[in-house]
N, C-alpha and C positions, 0 to 999 in steps of 0.2 A: 430722654435718658437712655443710654445704651443698655442693651439687654443684660450684659454681665454685671453692670453696675446695679441695675434694678434687682437682679437675682441676689446680689451680695447684700443689698440694703434691706430687702423685704423678705428674704428667705434665710440666707446664711446667718446673718447676725441674730435674728430672733430664735432660730433653731439652736444655735450655740448657747444663747442666754437661757432659754427655757429648758434646754436639754440638760443643764447642770442641776439635776435633782436625783434623789436616791432611787426612785423607781426606774427612770431611764438608764441610769448607770448600772443598776442591777440587771435590767434587760440586756444591755450591751454585754455584761459579763456572762450571763446565761447563754446568749447566742454565741459568743466567742468560744466558751468552754465546750458546748455541745457540738459546734461546728468543727472545732479542731479534733474532738474525739471521733466524730463520724468520719472525717477525712482520713484520720490515722487508721481507723478500722477498715475502710475501703482499700487503703494502700496495703494493709496486711492481707486482705483477701486476694489482691492481685498477686501477692507473693506466696499464696497458699498456706498462710500461717494461722488461719482461723479454724475454730472447731465447728463441727456441725451440731448445733444446739438450738432447739426452737426458742429457748428463752433469750439467748443472745440475739436471735433474729428479732424478737419482740423489742428488745432494748435498742438495738442499733437501727432498726428499720421503722419502728413505730414510736417508741417513747422519746428517743433523742431528737428525731425530726420535729416531734410535737413541742419539745422544749425549745428547740431552735426557733420555731415560728413564734412561740409564746414570748421569747426574749425580744424578737423583732416587734411584736405588738406592744410590749411594755414600754418601748422607747417613746412612741407618740402618746401613749396613755400618760406617761410621766410628764411629758410636755404639756398636755392638756390640763392636768390637775395643777401644775405649777402656774400655768397661765391663769386658771380660775382663782387660785389662792391669792396671787398678787393683784388680780383685778378686784377681788373682794375688798382688799385693804388699800386699794388705790396706789399701788407701788409699781405699776407697769411703767417703765421708763419711756420718755418721749424719744430719746435717742439711745439706741442699743450700743453696747460696747463696740468700739471700733474694730473692724476687720481689715487688716492691712495686708493686701496681697504682696506687698513688697517685702514683707517679713518672711525670710526663708523658712523658718521653723513652721510658721502658719501654713505656708504653701505646701510644705511636706505633709502637714497634718491633713490638708484637704486631699492630697494625693492618696494618702492612706485610706481616708473615708471613701474616696471614689473606687479604689481597688477593692476595698472591703465590700462595698455595695455590689460590685460585679460578682465577687466570690459568693456573697450571700445568695444572689439570684441563682447562681449555678448550683449551690448546695441545696437550695429549696427545690429546684427542678429535679436534680438527681435523687434527692431524698424522697420526693413525692412519687417518682417513678418506681424506686426501689420498694417503698412502702406498699404501693398498690400491687406490685408484682409479688411481694412476699405474702400479702394477704390472700393472693390467689394460688399460692403454692400448696401442694399436698402436705408438706411439713407443718404449715400453719394450721391447715384444716384439721389434721389428724393428731399432731403432737402438742400444739399449744392448747387445744381445747380437750381436756381429759375425758369429757363425756363422749367424745368420738373415738376413743381408743379401740372399741370393738370393730368399728367400721374400718378404721385405718389399718388395723392388724390384718383383717381379711383382704383389704385392698393391696397390701404389700405382697401378698402371695397369690394374687389373682392374675389371670392373663392380661388384665388391663392396667397393671401396675406402672406402665410407662405413660399412661394417659393422665393428664392433670385433672383433678376433681372438677375444676371449673368448666372443662370441656363438656361435661354431661350435666352438671348441676346449675350452671349459670348461663353459659353461651356468650355470644358476642353482642355488641351494641350497647348504647347508653341506657336504654330502658332495662335490659337484663342486669346490667351492672348496678343501676340504682336500686332495683327491686332486691337484688342480692344483699346490698349493703343495709337496706332497711330491715330485711329479715335477719341479717347477721347482728344488727344492733339489738333486735328483740331477743335473739338467742343469748347475747352477751349479758343482758339483764337477767335472763332466766338462770344462767350459770352463776352470776354474782349473788343472786338471792336464793339459790338452790331450789328453783321452781321448774327445773327441766324434768321431762318424763323419763322413767326408767322401765323398760329399755327405750332408747330413742326409736320412735317409729320410722319405718321406711317412708321416704317422701314420695309416695305413690301418686297422690293427686296433683302435686305441683311439679312433678318431673316433666321435662319437655318431651314432645312426641319423638318416637324412634326415628322418624324421617329426618329429624334435625340432629339427633344424637348419634344413633347407630349408623345411619346411612352415610355419614361423613366418611366412614372407613369401609363399611360393609355394603354389599349390594344384594339385598334380599331376593331380587328377581333373577339373579344369576343362577344358572343351572348347576347345582352342586353334585347331584347324582346320589350315589350310595356311599355309606360310611360303615366300615366294619368296627364293631365295638366289642371288646373283650373285658369282662369283669370277673375278678377273683373273689371268692368268699372262703372263709375259714371256719371250721366247725369248733364247737366247744368241747372237743375231746382232747385226750392227752397229746396227740400228735398234731393238733391244729390242722386237720385234714383239709386240703385245698381242693375246691371244685371251681369250675369256670363256666360262665354263661357267655355264649357267643351269639351276637345278633347283627343283622344288617339293617341300618337305619335308612329309610327312604327319604332322604332330605329333599330331593327334587329341586323345584324351582321353576323357572321359565325355560323350557327346552328349545331346541333349534326350530321347532315347528310352532313356537309361540303357545304351547300348551302348558298350563299350570299344573304341575304334578308334585307328588310327594308332600311331606309335612309342610315345607315352606310354601309351596305353590297353592295348596288347598286353603291355607289360612292367610293368604296374602291380600290384605286390603279390601276384602269384600265381606267381612263378617263383623257384625255389631253384637254387643252383649250388654246386659245390665247386671252389675254386681251389687249385692246388698250388704257387703261388709267392707271396711276400709282396706283390708289386705287383698281384696279381689279374689278371695278363695271361694266364696259362695256365689255361683252364677246360675240363677234359675231360668234365665231367658236369653235366647240366642236368635239372631236373625241373619240369614245368609242371602246374599244377592246372587242369583243364578246367572248362568252364561247368557240366557235369553232376556235378561233384564228384570225378570220376576223376582219376588222375594218369598222366602219360606221362613216361618217363625217356629222355633222349637222351644217348648216351655215345659218346665217341671210339672208333674201331676199335682203337686201341692198348690199351684197357683189357681187351679180350677178355671182356666181361661182368662184370668186377670193379668194385667201388666204390672210387674212389681215396681215399687219405688226404690230408686237407687241411681248410681252413676251409670250413664249410658255412654259407651265409647266404641270407636272402631278398633278392632283388634290389631295390634302391631307386635313387633319383636319383644317388647318389654313385658307383654302379658305372659309369655313363657320364660324368657330370659330375664326374669325379674331380679336375679342376684348375680348379674354378669361380673360385677367388679367387687362384690361384697358377699362372697359365698361362705356360709357356715354349714358344714356337713354334720351328719349325725355321728354319734359315737361309733356305730357299727361301720359306717363308711370310712371314717378316719382310721380306725384300727385295721380294716381290711386293706386299705391303700398302703398303710405303713408296712404291713406284713408282705404285701405283694412287691413293694419296692425294696424290701430287705432292710428297711430302717429298724424294724423289729424282727429278730430272727425267728422264723417258724419252727426252728429246731428246739426252742425252749418249750418244755412240756407245759401244757395248759395255759400258755401265755394269752391265747385269745379269750378264753373264759375269764381268767383272772384280770387281764388287762381291761376288758369291758367293764367289769365291776369297779375297778379303780377309776376309770374315766368317768363313770356315773356316780362316783362318790360325792359326799357332801363336804365341800371345802369353803371356808369363809373368804379366801382370797387366793391369788396366784402364789403368794409366798407360802400359804398354808398347804396348797397342793404340791408345791415343789418340795416341801419337807415330808409330807405324809405318803405320797405315792411311792417314792423309792423305798421308804422305810417299810411300808406295808407289803410291797412286792418282795423285798428281802425276807420279811417275816413269813410270808407264804411259803417260799422255797425252803426256808430253814425248818419249817414245821412239816412240810409234805415231801420235799425232795432235796435234802441238804447237799447232795452231790453236785447240784447245779451251781452252787455258790463257789465251788472250787474248780470244777471242770469247765463251766461256762460262765465264769465270773464276768468277763468283759461283755459278753452278750447280754447278761442279766442287767448290768449297769447301763448299757446302751439302751436297752428296752425301757428301763425306768425313766431315763432322760427323754426318750422319744414320747412316752406317755405324758410326761409333764408338758412337753412342747405341744402335743395335740390338744391337751386340755387348755393351755394358755391361748391357743389360736381360735378356740371356739366357745369358751365359757368365760364369762366376766361377772363374777358375783356382785361386785359393787354396782354394776349397771343392770343387774337382773337378766342377763343374757345367758341362757343355758342351752343344752342340746335341744334343738327343735323350736327355738324361739322365733327364728326367721325362716319361714318355709320357702323352699325352692320349687317353683312350678315346672321345672324341666323334668319330664318323665313322670312316673307315678309309683315309684317304689317306696319312698319315704314319706311323701306328702301326696295330697289328692292330685295335684298337677293336671294331667290330661283328663282325669276322671271328674274334674269340675264340670265338664260338658259331656264327655264320653262315658256317662255312667248308666246308660240304658233308660234313664228316666226323663230325657228331653225328647218330647214327641211333637210332631206337627199335626195339624188338623186332619190330614189325610191318613194318619196312622203311622207314617214313616218316622224313624227315630235317628238321632245322630249316631253314626255307626260305632259299634263296639268291636269291629273286626280288627284284631291285632295286626294282621298283615297289611292293613292300610298304612301303617306307620313303620312297621319293622317285620322282619322274618327271623324267627328264632332258629338258629342252627344247632345250638346245644344249650341245655338248661341244667346247671349245677352238675356237670359231669367232671369226673377226674380225668385229666389229660384228654380233652375232646379230640376225636379223630380228625375233625375238620381243621383244627389248627395244625395238626401234623401234615395233613394234605396240602395246606397252604404254605408250609415251611416256616410257620411262626413258632411252633413248639416241637421239639424233637420227640 
């Protein structure tokens, strides 16, 4: 029997007969409707007529493709159940209804089925790719999942806002992808049943090593040299008196003579430590591998010579740059930066003192803060200096809106994220940072200690000075 004849008799005829059932017909309708809708949306995307909305992305990249595949699955399911039902009552025909390929209408019907099958395969392929790509996008990670709103807000204003979340949190390869989807499924159930932690903890333990994440773009061994840093602070007086601290950071690295120098060089790949808390803030034990191959252990006096229980790891970039893409600053830092940049005018009397109090106020939500901060700032000036509301009205209103913006970027009451919730280990002004190890209490058996010499990391050229002369000498400040 020729192949086409066998195919017609043993496949086409039974498929058409058993396919005439409500389940299969419904599946065909669902597949057709979702497929046409998705193709129309993709066409509108090409024309630039779609909106940037995370929920539209969920519908068109996840839900509709799932419905499309579900419809395809329903077709053979309906065939199976009709076959079983007819078999049970003994009504399966010995000869199926005739399929006449000479019938022009029937041939056109087969043509339509053939073309539809090719289109379905193309739609499934494109939809699968788009769905996987969308689930790996920052918009899906940050906007679709409301519990990640704090991290996504910080990410958008970070220096790494152009780097996709998956580049650091997932990586490449089938294993990484599978592990991420398993973890994502667990998080989906946590969100659905409101079992997620607040605040969401930093993924410290399961974050990939810096050599895989950071060193794809950065070269830690490269000799960076010195970096000039200027920081402004404003006082709580009527004039918001500005002072500046100027320092030179010895970033160092691997110099032309292959010497490891400066902050990067000294900490580069030859220090191990044990942290006894999940955030790696408490570090009572440090081991350094010396140039001659020997090792020196520095331990906190509270250990009394014992080795603590905890996570042991080789120090890398993330141990200091732990908030590289999700930095939350303190209220003081946020306000000083806004005043220095001119987003809040230092000419407004008492704005630093009053602004700091408003930022640290107790608000139930962002909407509550957006209503109360401007009202309370206006009430303050109306009571203490009403002339500001007429002579500096625009500056006062701009200051109020900037305070709301600073609050919204760093505090999220619904997720229990407030000022200082997520410590930043760079430096040592607002958090322990460097002093986790450089605290004077980490000593070796020979009596030496991890240095507390400030000049090992930086030189202070001016400390809280009004218009430091060094800046004038450098031509930075007149």
